[in-house]
N, C-alpha and C positions, 0 to 999 in steps of 0.2 A: 630451606628451600630444596625440593626433590630435584635430583639429577635430570637433566632433559631427555637422557635416553630412557628414563622411566616413563616418560610421558607416552599415555595411550594414543594420543593424537600423533605424535611424532612416529611411533611404531606403525600405526596404521598407514599414515602418509607415506612413510618411506617404503611399505609394502606396496601400496597402490602405485607409487612412483615406478618401482622396478617392474610392476605388470606393465604398466603404460609403456615404459621404454622397451621392454621385450616385445610387445604387441606392436608399438610403433615401427621398431626396427624391422621385424618380420613383414610388416605391410610395406614398409619403404623398400625393402630388399627384393620383396616379391614383384613390386611394381617397376623396379629397375631391371630385374631379370626378365620380366614380360616384355619390357621395352626392347631389351637385347634380342629376346626370341623373335621378336618382328624383323630386326635385321638378319638373323639366322635364316628365316624363310627366304629373304632376298638372295642370300648367299647360295642357299640349296636351290633356289630358282635358277640362278645363272648356271649351277653344276648341272642341272637337268637340261639346260640349253647346249651344254657340250655334248650331252649324249644325243640330244636331237640333232645337232650340227653333224655329228659322226653318222648317224643313221641317214640323214639327208644326203651326205657325200656318198655313201654306199648306194642308195637307191638312184641317185642322179647317174653315178658312173656305171651302174647296171643297164639303166634306160638307155644312156648315151651308146653304149657298146651295142644295143640292140638295134638303135636307130642308125648306126653306121652300117650295119648289115644290110639295111634297107637302102643305103644311098642317100640319106637326108643330109646333105652337106651343109645346109643352114644350121644344124644344131651345133656345130663347133664352137661358133662364137658365143651362143647361149651357155654352153656347157662350160667353156672357159670362164665367163663371167661369173657364173654361180659358183664355180669351184674358187675362184679368187675371192668372193665376199665370204664363203663359209671359211676359208682359211684365215682371213683378216678377223673376222668375229672370234673364231677360236683362239687366235693369238692374243686377241685384247683381252677377253676373259682369263686366260692362263696368266697373262702378264700383270693384270689387276690382282689376282690371287697371290702372285709372288710378291708383289710390292705391298700387300695388306691393305690397300686402298682402293674401294670400287668407285670409279667415276659416276657422276650423275647421270651421263648419257647411257649407262649400262643399267643402272638399277631404277631409273625413272623418279628417284627422289629429288628433294630440292638441293640437297649438299650431297658431296662424297661421303661414303660410308667407310669408317675404318674398322677393320675386322682382326680377330685373333683366333689363332687355330691352337688345337692340342697337339701333341707329338703325332699320333697317328694321322691325323689331317695333313699335317706338314709332309710327313714321309710319303704319303699316297699323292700330294701334290707335286713333290719332287720328281716321283716316278712317272706321274702321267706327264709333266711338262718334258721330261727328257725323251719319253717315247713319241710325244707330239712333235716337238722341234726336231728330233732325228728324222722322222717321217716326212714333215715338212720340207726339210733340206733335199731329202731324196726326191719328192714331187717336184720341187723347183728345178732340180737338176734334170730330171726327164723331160719336163715341159720344155726348159731352155729360154733364153732370151726371145727368140722367135718362135713362138708355138706354132706346130704344124698338126695337120690331122693325124699324122703318125704318132708325133710326141703326145698328144692328147689321148690317143687310143692307149698308148703305153702307160700314161698317168692313171687313166681309168682301171687298166688291169692292175695296176700297183693298189690302187685303194681297194679293189675288190680282194686281191690277194691278202691285204693286211687288214681287212674289216674286222676280224675277230679280236686282233690285238687293239685296234683303234677303239672298238665298242667296249672291250674289257677295261681299258685303262680310263675311259670316259665314266662308264658305270662305277667303277671302284672309288673314283674320286667323289661322285655323287653319294656312294654308300657311306664313305669315310665322313663326310660332312654330316650325313643324317645320324650316324653312331655319335659323332661329337654332340650334336644338339640333344639327341635323347640322353646323354650322360649330364648335360647341363640340367635338364629338366628333372632328372632323377636327383641331382644335388640340390636343386631347389626345394624338392618335395622333401628331402631329408632334412635340410635346415629347418623348414617349417614345423616338421614333427618335433625336432629337437627344440624349437622355440616355445611350441605349444606344451611340450613335456616340462619344460623350466616353469613355464607360467602356471602349469597345474600345480607343480610342486609349491610354488610361492603362494598360490591360493589355499592350498591345503595348509601351509604353515601359518597364514594370516587366520584362517578360520580356528585353527588350534589355538593361536594367541588370543583370537577374541573370546573363544570360550573360556579361556583360563583366567583372562584379565578383564573381560566385560561381562559376558553372559552370566558366569556363575557369581560375581560379585552384584550383579544387576538382581539376580533371583534373590540373594540374600537382602539386598535393599527393598526389593517388593515384598518379602515375607516381613521385614521390619515395618514398613509402611502399613501393612495389613493389620499388624497389631496396633499400631498408632491409630488407625481408623476406628478401632475398636474402644478407643479411650484410653490405651496403655502408653501413657506419655513417658514413662520410665524406660522405654524401650531404648537399647543402645545397639547399633548395628556396627558389626565389626566384619570388614571385607578382606583383610590381609594384604592390601596393595597400597603403595604410596603414588598411585597414579591419579587419574581424573575421578575414577570411581571412589578411590579412597577420600579424596576432597569432598565428593557429594555426599558420602556417608557421614563424614564429620559433619557437614552442613546440615543434613537432616538431624543428626543428634542434638545439634545446638538448636535447631529450630522445635524440635519436640520438646526440649526443656523449657524454651520460651512459651511454648503452647500451654505446658502445665501451668505455667505462672499466670497466663493470660486468661485461661479457660473461665475462671470465676468471673473475671472483670467483665469479659465479653458477654457472658450470659446475663450479668446484671444490665448491662447497656441495651441488650436486645429486648429487654422488657419495657423499655421506655416507649411511650405512645405519643409523645409531645416532644417538642424542641426543648421546652423547659425542663422536663424529666431527663431527657439525654444529658444534658448538661449537669445536672444534679448528680446523676448517678457517675458520670465520669469523676466529678469533684469528690465523690464519696469513695470511690474505689482506687483511684490512682495514687492517692498519697502514700500508701505502703511501698509503692514502687518507686516514686520520685516525689520531690518538693513540688507542692502546689498550693498557692494561695488565693489564686483569682483565674477564672475561665471564663471567656466570652467568645461569642459568635458573630462574626461580621459577614453580612450579605454583600454581594456586589452586584450593582446594577450597570451592565455594559451600555445601556443607553444614556444615562447620565453620568457614566464614568465615575462613580463614587461608591464608597462603603458606608454601610450603615450598621451601627452596632445593635444588633436585634436583642440578644440576651446576655446577661450577666449572671454569674454565680460566685459568690465569694462569703467567706465567714468573717471577714474584716470590713471595715468601713471603706467606701470608694467614692472618688470624686467623678467617676464616669457615669454616664446615665443611659439607658436603652433609648435608641433614637438619635444619639450622637452620630453626625456624619463626617466623613473624612474623603477629601478629593483623591481620586486614584492616581492622577498623573504623577509619574516618576516617584513613586513611594515605594517602601519596602513591602507593603501589603500587596501591592501589584506585582512586584517582582517576584514573590512567592507564588501568587496566583498564576502568572505567565509562564514560568519556569516549571510549574507542577512538582516542586521539591518544597520539603520544610526548610524554614529558614530558622537560625539558632542566633539570637541575639544574647551573647552571655553578660554583656554590661549595658544596660538600657541607658544609664547616665551618660557613659561615653559614647554610645551610639547617637543619643540624641545631640550631644555637643558637636560631634564631628559631621554629623548630616542632619543639620536643623532643617534644611529645606525638603529634603526625601524622607523624613522619618517622623512625620507629625503625630502619629498614632504611638510610636515607640517614646516620643518627648512626653505625651499624655500620660502613658503608663510610668515612665519614670517619676513624673510629678504626682502620681497617685501613690508612690512609695513601693514601687515594684523594682527589682534589681536586675532580673533576667526574664526572657520570654522565649517561647517557641511558637513560630506562625506555621500553622499546617493548613495547606490549602486542600479544600474538599470539593466534590461536584464535578461536572463535566463541562468542557468549554462550550457546547452547544445547548447545555441546559442549566439547572441551578448551579450557582458557583459561591464560593465563601471562603473565609478563612477562620479557623478555630484557633484561638489564642489561649495557651497556658502560660502562667506567670507565676513567679516565685518573688518574695521579697529579697532573696539574697542574690548577689552578683554571682556568676559562674555557678549557678546552683545545678547544672545538668552536666553530667559526664558523658562520655562517649557511649558507653554501655546502656545508659538511659535513652539517649538519642536513638539506639538502634532498637529499643524496646518500644519506644514511640512510634517508629517507622513500623514496626510489626503490628502494632495496634490501628495505625492509620486507616487500614482497610475495614477493620470492624467499626470504628468510628463513623467511616462513610456510610456503611450500610445503615447504622442506626440513624444518622441523620437523613438519609435517603428515606427512610420508612416515615420519618415524621415531617420532612419537608417536600421530599418529591412525591410522595404519594398524594399529599394534598394538592401539589401543584399540577400532577397529571390529571387529577379529577376537575380542578378548575380549567386545565387546558382543554379537556374534553368539551366543556361548556363553552369555553371561550371559542372553540371551532364551531359550535353551534350558533354563537353569537355572530362570528364572521360569516357563517352560511347566511344567517337572517340579514346581514348587512349587504352581502354580494347580491341577494335576491332583491333588495331595495336599490334603487340607483343612488348609491352613496359615492363617496370619493376615496381615493387611495389614502391609506394611513389614517383612515378617520379614527378607528378604535384607538390606534397608539395615541394620536394627538390629544383626544378628548380624556383619555385616562391619565395623561402627564397632566393635562389642564386641571383635572379634578384634584390631584394630589397637591399641586402647588396651590390651589385656592384653599384646601384643607389645612395646609401648614399655615397659612395667614390666619385663617379663622380661629385656628388653635393657640396662636400667638398673643391675641388681643381681641377686645370686645367682649359681647354678650356670651360668645360661645367659647371663651379661652380655656385652654386645657382638655378641649373635647376629644382630640385624636392623639394617641400615642404612636409609637413606631409601627407596633403590629397593626393598628387601626389604618394608618396611612399605607401601609402595605397591601392590606385587605382592599382598601379602596381602589388602588391601582389595578388590582386583579378583577375586581367585580364591576367597576365601572364600565368596562366593554360589554358587560353582559345585558346593559340597559334595554337593548331592543331585542332580547333572545325570543321574546314571545312572537316576533314577526314570522317565525318558522310556522306558525299555525294559521297565518292569514293566506287566504287563497291568491293565487298569482294574479287572477283576473282583477283583483282589487289593488294587490300591493304594486303591481307593475302598469297599473292604468296610466296612460299619457295624459288624459284630461282629467278634469275635476271629477270628484266623487258625488255619487247621490247621496242623499241622506241616509238611506240604508247602508250603502257601502261605507260611509264615513263610520256608522255606528259599529260595523264589523270592525274597520281598521282601529277603532278606539279600544278594541278588546285586547289589543296585543300587551298592554301592561298586566292585565289580569292573567293572560295564558302565560306569559313569562314568569309570574309569581308562582303560578300552580307547578310549572315545570321545575323550578328550583324547590318548592316545598316539598314536592315528591322526592327529589334526590336528597333533600335534607333529612326527611324521614328516615330513609334508607341508611344514611350515614351515621345519624344519631344512634341507631341500632349497633353500629359497628364502633362506636366510641370516637367519631370524627364529625362533631358537628361544625360545618364550615360555611354554610351558605345563609346565614342570617343576614348579612350586610348586603348580599346579592339579591334577596328577596324584596328588601326595602327599597333597593334602587331601581329593580326591574318594575315594582307597583307603583312607585311614586314619582318616577323623573317626569311624568307629563301633568302632575298636579301643579296648580298655580298658588302662589302665596296669598292671592286674593280669594282663593276658593273657587275660581272658574275653571278649574282643569278638570282632567279625567284620570281614571275612570271613576273615582269615589267622590271627587269634588271637595276634598278636605282643604283646610286653610291654614296658614302660619305654621307654628311649631307642631301642628299635628302631622305635618308631612316631615318624616324623617330627614335629619340635617344632611345625611349623605346623598339623598335623591335630590334635595334642594341644590346642593353643590353640583352634582351631575347634570342636572337639568341646565344649569347656567354654562357649564363646560360644553355640553353636547350643542346648545344653541349658538355659542360663540363660534364654535368649529363649522356648523352648518352655514353660517352667515359668511364667513370668511373663506369657504372653500367653493369651488366650482361644481355645479350640479347640472345634469342634462337639461333641466328646465329653467336654469338662471345662471347668471356670471356670479363669481365671487365678489362679496362687498369688500371695501377697503376696511382696514383695521379702524379707522376713525369713524366709519358709517356704522359699524358693529358696536362700537363702544357708545356711540350716542343713543343708539336704538336700546341697547341694554340699560344705559343710565335712566332712559325714559320709563322702562319697565321696573325699575326699582320700586317695591311696595306693590307693584301689579303681579306681573308673571314672576319676578324674582324676590327673595328675602333681601332687604336692604343690607343686613349684616354679611351676607355672602357676595354681594355686589361690592361692598366696601373692600372685603378680603381680596376679590378679584382685581380691584384696580391696584391693591398694594402689591399684588403677585405679578401684575402686568409685565414688568422687565423680564422676568423668567418666562413667562409665558410667550412672549414675543420672541425669545430665543428659541424655544420649541418650534413657534409658528414658522420662523424663518428656516429653521433646519428641515422641517418636515412638510412644509405648506403645499397645497394642491390647489392652484388658481388658474 
């Protein structure tokens, strides 16, 4: 484990914290000093008032002397009142300065203001106070307890005589305060410049550190990756540091080694064009890397909440079959799929014994002679989903290195399966969108396509279990039926709205046009099938027979071709019954929903007429499951 102080994260974080501290300190100090400067302006304003008071006293005294010469005796009282007010205010300001506390009535602020002075300001304040209080004492002596015109004239003369000294000491105090404030502003600027300089040095140091421990190693890593991108998987990147960049380089070196091992494997997997081929290539290429005796793919149906074993590839005998189904509730398969993480079962027998209720598939694998297994979830939560299962006969067959190897290849496996499963699903989804468009143009009901496709699968399962059509459907067929059943009315996209959406009954000519939609649907899918066959993806054969045959009747009275009996594809016969049952039991703009009992009675009456009797019998056997779907998704 590398020392913590070598960590690039720690070094950069420490430098950034230092810069932040310096900047925050500078900002905080500046804001504090700015607030104090507001107080200084109040102090300076009061000092200016002293100068104004001195000027006013001199001006009033000069005016008073001139008025006395004219004999205006009324001015005595006014002069005396003004002189006393000016002396009182001058006293109050000087006394407040000496106490270092300016009361609110002087400043106009909400609270008293506490001040601090430098030595120069204190000395000047003492001189100004001494001059003023001495001069004030003399004035009071001149005026006396009983002021007379003569004493007032003498006081005015004294003020005029001392005007230079009075104005000088008042102005000197103002200048001293102003110099003090300018000094504080210069100190604030100096501190900010010092803080900026220190921050600049830290930034320079940080950039130097980044260049040496990050940028230079990163360039070496990029150069190494460029060689890897050219296919040189023997590349080894050396960065010379034991920090995060060193760890990244080690990780890349480890990855390139794995890429060299997996290159041939992934190349082979990507050659697969079908799901079966994908499993076969994995089974052929992985054994040199890890033990593998059995590989299988289980798809997940979120609507039915179950897994289905779609494909198996094994060189030994197996008791499992394609199409086997496993309920998803509270199982290890669902756990792997939900957590989106591989699940390693090192001892299947022990897992099956300890978790008999939640590990049905593990129990089946153990009974099949497998000792350990890996469950790898593939796909996307909003799209196709499934679990790839790799199994070995031996318990504890997989070590940590092999698990990491599989984790690296999981993405490649996902792409291979995406090409073989998702590509097909996307093509079908596009046509399902057209089918939904056709349904929306017709006054159908909510969830119609979902219900009738599920009904079709449930009927087909029963058809395949017993009766004349036993074994007609394997797992792939059932999956295809669920996909293509919703496309039964895709041809309605070619029917004019004036006919398709007509509220009343159709004329014979309009009915003839409406009856063309099975043919139109078949033509649409045939054109798509021709293009996909050229690309190696023949997928629409079942969709074509469903689209063209779902309006044919077992007795030959249907349309568009009027074929009868087994000449109608079995899938079309099944979809016809599922479609009619859903139409009868669903509310439409032109009718109310029939009860299930009414629908069953009508369908039973059409056995051998509209419907194949074997399909009707299979429908009745599947009825409990069909009714569960009906109750969950009904639209009445």
